[in-house]
Backbone atoms as SQL, in Angstrom:
CREATE TABLE atoms (id INTEGER PRIMARY KEY, chain TEXT, resi INTEGER, resn TEXT, atom TEXT, x REAL, y REAL, z REAL);
INSERT INTO atoms VALUES
  (1, 'A', 1, 'MET', 'N', 90.427, 105.332, 112.638),
  (2, 'A', 1, 'MET', 'CA', 90.643, 103.886, 112.106),
  (3, 'A', 1, 'MET', 'C', 91.931, 103.078, 112.673),
  (4, 'A', 2, 'SER', 'N', 91.779, 101.947, 113.006),
  (5, 'A', 2, 'SER', 'CA', 92.640, 101.176, 113.945),
  (6, 'A', 2, 'SER', 'C', 93.641, 100.440, 113.233),
  (7, 'A', 3, 'GLU', 'N', 93.721, 100.719, 112.044),
  (8, 'A', 3, 'GLU', 'CA', 94.878, 99.856, 111.214),
  (9, 'A', 3, 'GLU', 'C', 96.228, 100.356, 111.605),
  (10, 'A', 4, 'GLU', 'N', 97.107, 99.378, 111.360),
  (11, 'A', 4, 'GLU', 'CA', 98.633, 99.989, 111.673),
  (12, 'A', 4, 'GLU', 'C', 99.110, 100.812, 110.454),
  (13, 'A', 5, 'LYS', 'N', 99.944, 101.693, 110.690),
  (14, 'A', 5, 'LYS', 'CA', 100.325, 102.546, 109.586),
  (15, 'A', 5, 'LYS', 'C', 101.877, 102.602, 109.380),
  (16, 'A', 6, 'PRO', 'N', 102.370, 101.357, 108.582),
  (17, 'A', 6, 'PRO', 'CA', 103.809, 101.453, 108.372),
  (18, 'A', 6, 'PRO', 'C', 104.328, 102.676, 107.472),
  (19, 'A', 7, 'GLY', 'N', 105.480, 103.146, 107.685),
  (20, 'A', 7, 'GLY', 'CA', 106.026, 103.940, 106.840),
  (21, 'A', 7, 'GLY', 'C', 105.717, 105.571, 107.371),
  (22, 'A', 8, 'GLY', 'N', 104.738, 105.683, 107.806),
  (23, 'A', 8, 'GLY', 'CA', 104.228, 106.792, 108.542),
  (24, 'A', 8, 'GLY', 'C', 104.895, 108.139, 108.302),
  (25, 'A', 9, 'GLY', 'N', 105.020, 109.150, 109.178),
  (26, 'A', 9, 'GLY', 'CA', 105.940, 110.143, 109.151),
  (27, 'A', 9, 'GLY', 'C', 105.125, 111.276, 108.171),
  (28, 'A', 10, 'MET', 'N', 106.089, 111.931, 107.261),
  (29, 'A', 10, 'MET', 'CA', 105.890, 113.199, 106.457),
  (30, 'A', 10, 'MET', 'C', 104.635, 112.906, 105.685),
  (31, 'A', 11, 'TYR', 'N', 104.429, 111.681, 105.152),
  (32, 'A', 11, 'TYR', 'CA', 102.943, 111.771, 104.315),
  (33, 'A', 11, 'TYR', 'C', 101.788, 111.038, 104.886),
  (34, 'A', 12, 'GLU', 'N', 102.021, 110.690, 106.055),
  (35, 'A', 12, 'GLU', 'CA', 100.712, 110.305, 106.700),
  (36, 'A', 12, 'GLU', 'C', 99.448, 111.026, 106.682),
  (37, 'A', 13, 'GLU', 'N', 99.693, 112.201, 106.770),
  (38, 'A', 13, 'GLU', 'CA', 98.394, 113.143, 106.748),
  (39, 'A', 13, 'GLU', 'C', 97.936, 113.054, 105.095),
  (40, 'A', 14, 'LEU', 'N', 98.489, 112.991, 104.150),
  (41, 'A', 14, 'LEU', 'CA', 98.163, 113.000, 102.820),
  (42, 'A', 14, 'LEU', 'C', 97.435, 111.596, 102.640),
  (43, 'A', 15, 'CYS', 'N', 98.003, 110.607, 103.106),
  (44, 'A', 15, 'CYS', 'CA', 97.403, 109.243, 103.059),
  (45, 'A', 15, 'CYS', 'C', 96.129, 109.174, 103.648),
  (46, 'A', 16, 'THR', 'N', 96.240, 109.782, 104.946),
  (47, 'A', 16, 'THR', 'CA', 94.683, 109.855, 105.490),
  (48, 'A', 16, 'THR', 'C', 93.695, 110.628, 104.663),
  (49, 'A', 17, 'GLU', 'N', 94.116, 111.703, 103.892),
  (50, 'A', 17, 'GLU', 'CA', 93.270, 112.460, 103.181),
  (51, 'A', 17, 'GLU', 'C', 92.800, 111.701, 102.016),
  (52, 'A', 18, 'VAL', 'N', 93.875, 110.982, 101.285),
  (53, 'A', 18, 'VAL', 'CA', 93.430, 110.155, 100.169),
  (54, 'A', 18, 'VAL', 'C', 92.305, 109.202, 100.588),
  (55, 'A', 19, 'ARG', 'N', 92.495, 108.519, 101.596),
  (56, 'A', 19, 'ARG', 'CA', 91.657, 107.385, 101.891),
  (57, 'A', 19, 'ARG', 'C', 90.523, 108.053, 102.313),
  (58, 'A', 20, 'GLU', 'N', 90.344, 108.992, 103.049),
  (59, 'A', 20, 'GLU', 'CA', 89.047, 109.578, 103.466),
  (60, 'A', 20, 'GLU', 'C', 88.246, 110.231, 102.244),
  (61, 'A', 21, 'LEU', 'N', 89.000, 110.948, 101.436),
  (62, 'A', 21, 'LEU', 'CA', 88.347, 111.341, 99.998),
  (63, 'A', 21, 'LEU', 'C', 87.924, 110.355, 99.180),
  (64, 'A', 22, 'THR', 'N', 88.584, 109.412, 99.349),
  (65, 'A', 22, 'THR', 'CA', 88.030, 108.213, 98.088),
  (66, 'A', 22, 'THR', 'C', 86.929, 107.191, 98.899),
  (67, 'A', 23, 'HIS', 'N', 86.940, 107.231, 100.060),
  (68, 'A', 23, 'HIS', 'CA', 86.060, 106.616, 100.985),
  (69, 'A', 23, 'HIS', 'C', 86.517, 104.971, 100.993),
  (70, 'A', 24, 'ALA', 'N', 87.883, 105.003, 100.886),
  (71, 'A', 24, 'ALA', 'CA', 88.503, 103.625, 100.737),
  (72, 'A', 24, 'ALA', 'C', 88.884, 103.053, 102.102),
  (73, 'A', 25, 'LEU', 'N', 88.904, 101.771, 102.233),
  (74, 'A', 25, 'LEU', 'CA', 89.104, 100.966, 103.290),
  (75, 'A', 25, 'LEU', 'C', 90.666, 101.070, 103.406),
  (76, 'A', 26, 'GLY', 'N', 91.413, 101.183, 102.628),
  (77, 'A', 26, 'GLY', 'CA', 92.808, 101.388, 102.704),
  (78, 'A', 26, 'GLY', 'C', 93.717, 102.140, 101.731),
  (79, 'A', 27, 'ALA', 'N', 94.738, 102.563, 101.728),
  (80, 'A', 27, 'ALA', 'CA', 95.386, 103.644, 100.919),
  (81, 'A', 27, 'ALA', 'C', 96.819, 103.682, 101.157),
  (82, 'A', 28, 'ILE', 'N', 97.653, 103.539, 99.998),
  (83, 'A', 28, 'ILE', 'CA', 99.256, 103.742, 100.273),
  (84, 'A', 28, 'ILE', 'C', 99.426, 105.008, 99.169),
  (85, 'A', 29, 'VAL', 'N', 100.420, 105.848, 99.827),
  (86, 'A', 29, 'VAL', 'CA', 100.756, 106.858, 99.202),
  (87, 'A', 29, 'VAL', 'C', 102.380, 106.829, 98.937),
  (88, 'A', 30, 'ILE', 'N', 102.808, 106.958, 97.790),
  (89, 'A', 30, 'ILE', 'CA', 104.368, 106.826, 97.604),
  (90, 'A', 30, 'ILE', 'C', 104.762, 108.153, 96.801),
  (91, 'A', 31, 'VAL', 'N', 105.679, 108.796, 97.355),
  (92, 'A', 31, 'VAL', 'CA', 106.074, 110.043, 96.846),
  (93, 'A', 31, 'VAL', 'C', 107.522, 110.076, 96.698),
  (94, 'A', 32, 'ILE', 'N', 108.001, 110.367, 95.399),
  (95, 'A', 32, 'ILE', 'CA', 109.568, 110.307, 94.984),
  (96, 'A', 32, 'ILE', 'C', 109.788, 111.559, 94.692),
  (97, 'A', 33, 'LYS', 'N', 110.621, 112.315, 95.258),
  (98, 'A', 33, 'LYS', 'CA', 111.309, 113.532, 95.524),
  (99, 'A', 33, 'LYS', 'C', 110.431, 114.739, 95.507),
  (100, 'A', 34, 'GLY', 'N', 109.419, 114.597, 96.599),
  (101, 'A', 34, 'GLY', 'CA', 108.455, 115.564, 96.835),
  (102, 'A', 34, 'GLY', 'C', 109.101, 116.719, 97.562),
  (103, 'A', 35, 'ASP', 'N', 108.383, 117.885, 97.789),
  (104, 'A', 35, 'ASP', 'CA', 108.782, 118.976, 98.643),
  (105, 'A', 35, 'ASP', 'C', 109.363, 118.471, 100.150),
  (106, 'A', 36, 'GLN', 'N', 108.807, 117.433, 100.489),
  (107, 'A', 36, 'GLN', 'CA', 109.316, 116.942, 101.852),
  (108, 'A', 36, 'GLN', 'C', 110.224, 115.665, 101.690),
  (109, 'A', 37, 'GLY', 'N', 110.711, 115.487, 100.543),
  (110, 'A', 37, 'GLY', 'CA', 111.700, 114.512, 99.996),
  (111, 'A', 37, 'GLY', 'C', 110.856, 113.034, 99.730),
  (112, 'A', 38, 'SER', 'N', 111.551, 111.972, 99.445),
  (113, 'A', 38, 'SER', 'CA', 110.737, 110.898, 99.365),
  (114, 'A', 38, 'SER', 'C', 110.274, 109.858, 100.364),
  (115, 'A', 39, 'GLY', 'N', 109.409, 109.080, 100.407),
  (116, 'A', 39, 'GLY', 'CA', 108.663, 108.453, 101.225),
  (117, 'A', 39, 'GLY', 'C', 107.147, 107.818, 101.033),
  (118, 'A', 40, 'PHE', 'N', 106.719, 107.028, 101.930),
  (119, 'A', 40, 'PHE', 'CA', 105.438, 106.588, 101.649),
  (120, 'A', 40, 'PHE', 'C', 104.812, 106.580, 103.083),
  (121, 'A', 41, 'ALA', 'N', 103.603, 106.284, 102.954),
  (122, 'A', 41, 'ALA', 'CA', 102.563, 106.063, 104.078),
  (123, 'A', 41, 'ALA', 'C', 101.409, 105.112, 103.641),
  (124, 'A', 42, 'ALA', 'N', 101.223, 104.360, 104.536),
  (125, 'A', 42, 'ALA', 'CA', 100.175, 103.049, 104.235),
  (126, 'A', 42, 'ALA', 'C', 99.269, 102.952, 105.515),
  (127, 'A', 43, 'GLN', 'N', 98.057, 102.853, 105.119),
  (128, 'A', 43, 'GLN', 'CA', 97.055, 102.628, 105.925),
  (129, 'A', 43, 'GLN', 'C', 96.058, 101.549, 105.526),
  (130, 'A', 44, 'VAL', 'N', 96.507, 100.401, 105.905),
  (131, 'A', 44, 'VAL', 'CA', 95.991, 99.175, 105.192),
  (132, 'A', 44, 'VAL', 'C', 95.410, 98.306, 106.429),
  (133, 'A', 45, 'PRO', 'N', 94.305, 97.914, 106.240),
  (134, 'A', 45, 'PRO', 'CA', 93.588, 97.094, 107.615),
  (135, 'A', 45, 'PRO', 'C', 94.155, 95.575, 107.096),
  (136, 'A', 46, 'SER', 'N', 94.426, 94.896, 108.287),
  (137, 'A', 46, 'SER', 'CA', 95.245, 93.591, 108.079),
  (138, 'A', 46, 'SER', 'C', 94.446, 92.759, 107.084),
  (139, 'A', 47, 'GLN', 'N', 93.322, 92.694, 107.037),
  (140, 'A', 47, 'GLN', 'CA', 92.604, 91.947, 106.259),
  (141, 'A', 47, 'GLN', 'C', 92.757, 92.231, 104.742),
  (142, 'A', 48, 'LEU', 'N', 93.087, 93.459, 104.468),
  (143, 'A', 48, 'LEU', 'CA', 93.371, 93.673, 103.109),
  (144, 'A', 48, 'LEU', 'C', 94.897, 93.802, 102.553),
  (145, 'A', 49, 'ARG', 'N', 95.784, 93.352, 103.539),
  (146, 'A', 49, 'ARG', 'CA', 97.310, 93.266, 103.164),
  (147, 'A', 49, 'ARG', 'C', 97.443, 92.467, 102.089),
  (148, 'A', 50, 'PRO', 'N', 97.032, 91.118, 102.125),
  (149, 'A', 50, 'PRO', 'CA', 97.345, 90.399, 100.788),
  (150, 'A', 50, 'PRO', 'C', 96.674, 91.092, 99.535),
  (151, 'A', 51, 'ALA', 'N', 95.687, 91.603, 99.453),
  (152, 'A', 51, 'ALA', 'CA', 95.200, 92.268, 98.209),
  (153, 'A', 51, 'ALA', 'C', 96.129, 93.679, 97.788),
  (154, 'A', 52, 'MET', 'N', 96.481, 94.370, 98.889),
  (155, 'A', 52, 'MET', 'CA', 97.392, 95.502, 98.711),
  (156, 'A', 52, 'MET', 'C', 98.813, 94.797, 98.291),
  (157, 'A', 53, 'ALA', 'N', 99.200, 93.819, 98.787),
  (158, 'A', 53, 'ALA', 'CA', 100.570, 93.264, 98.400),
  (159, 'A', 53, 'ALA', 'C', 100.545, 92.949, 96.697),
  (160, 'A', 54, 'ASP', 'N', 99.178, 92.166, 96.453),
  (161, 'A', 54, 'ASP', 'CA', 98.962, 91.973, 95.163),
  (162, 'A', 54, 'ASP', 'C', 99.111, 93.195, 94.240),
  (163, 'A', 55, 'ILE', 'N', 98.408, 94.219, 94.720),
  (164, 'A', 55, 'ILE', 'CA', 98.539, 95.229, 93.656),
  (165, 'A', 55, 'ILE', 'C', 99.860, 96.008, 93.550),
  (166, 'A', 56, 'LEU', 'N', 100.547, 96.029, 94.755),
  (167, 'A', 56, 'LEU', 'CA', 101.765, 96.619, 94.577),
  (168, 'A', 56, 'LEU', 'C', 102.765, 95.980, 93.665),
  (169, 'A', 57, 'MET', 'N', 102.410, 94.565, 93.652),
  (170, 'A', 57, 'MET', 'CA', 103.404, 93.558, 92.804),
  (171, 'A', 57, 'MET', 'C', 103.029, 93.860, 91.384),
  (172, 'A', 58, 'GLN', 'N', 101.782, 94.023, 91.148),
  (173, 'A', 58, 'GLN', 'CA', 101.196, 94.276, 89.515),
  (174, 'A', 58, 'GLN', 'C', 101.775, 95.778, 89.262),
  (175, 'A', 59, 'VAL', 'N', 101.758, 96.624, 90.101),
  (176, 'A', 59, 'VAL', 'CA', 102.560, 97.902, 89.819),
  (177, 'A', 59, 'VAL', 'C', 104.033, 97.813, 89.565),
  (178, 'A', 60, 'ALA', 'N', 104.606, 97.156, 90.110),
  (179, 'A', 60, 'ALA', 'CA', 105.974, 96.812, 90.118),
  (180, 'A', 60, 'ALA', 'C', 106.312, 96.354, 88.760),
  (181, 'A', 61, 'SER', 'N', 105.624, 95.339, 88.460),
  (182, 'A', 61, 'SER', 'CA', 105.516, 94.531, 87.302),
  (183, 'A', 61, 'SER', 'C', 105.344, 95.429, 85.866),
  (184, 'A', 62, 'LYS', 'N', 104.375, 96.401, 85.912),
  (185, 'A', 62, 'LYS', 'CA', 104.325, 97.160, 84.926),
  (186, 'A', 62, 'LYS', 'C', 105.269, 98.186, 84.807),
  (187, 'A', 63, 'LEU', 'N', 105.776, 98.634, 86.073),
  (188, 'A', 63, 'LEU', 'CA', 106.997, 99.690, 85.916),
  (189, 'A', 63, 'LEU', 'C', 107.992, 99.097, 85.302),
  (190, 'A', 64, 'ARG', 'N', 108.552, 97.882, 85.532),
  (191, 'A', 64, 'ARG', 'CA', 109.638, 97.029, 84.880),
  (192, 'A', 64, 'ARG', 'C', 109.412, 97.130, 83.388),
  (193, 'A', 65, 'GLN', 'N', 108.261, 96.843, 83.073),
  (194, 'A', 65, 'GLN', 'CA', 108.020, 96.688, 81.556),
  (195, 'A', 65, 'GLN', 'C', 107.774, 97.727, 80.715),
  (196, 'A', 66, 'ALA', 'N', 107.466, 99.051, 81.428),
  (197, 'A', 66, 'ALA', 'CA', 107.229, 100.428, 80.749),
  (198, 'A', 66, 'ALA', 'C', 108.493, 100.799, 80.067),
  (199, 'A', 67, 'PRO', 'N', 108.315, 101.142, 78.949),
  (200, 'A', 67, 'PRO', 'CA', 109.620, 101.687, 78.282),
  (201, 'A', 67, 'PRO', 'C', 109.969, 103.002, 78.721),
  (202, 'A', 68, 'GLY', 'N', 111.467, 103.144, 78.843),
  (203, 'A', 68, 'GLY', 'CA', 111.799, 104.556, 79.168),
  (204, 'A', 68, 'GLY', 'C', 112.123, 104.434, 80.689),
  (205, 'A', 69, 'LEU', 'N', 111.604, 103.424, 81.597),
  (206, 'A', 69, 'LEU', 'CA', 111.838, 103.517, 82.902),
  (207, 'A', 69, 'LEU', 'C', 113.199, 102.898, 83.390),
  (208, 'A', 70, 'HIS', 'N', 113.870, 102.305, 82.640),
  (209, 'A', 70, 'HIS', 'CA', 115.086, 101.398, 83.180),
  (210, 'A', 70, 'HIS', 'C', 116.337, 102.283, 83.463);
C-alpha cells in the first residue's frame, strides 16, 4: 500500500493487521498504556484523510460528553 503512515513505529504492524483483516482502505490504531507504551499508527490514503479526520472529531466529541471520562 502506498499511503503515508504518520505515527508509525511500535504499532505500525498492528495497524496493518487491522486494516488487512477488515479489508479496509484505511485504519488508525490508538493505544494508551499498552505493553509497548502509548502511541498510534495511521494508514490512510490521502483521498480518505478528510473522512478520517471527521471520524476522529466525532470520537473526540463523544469522549468529551461521556460521563466519567473527565
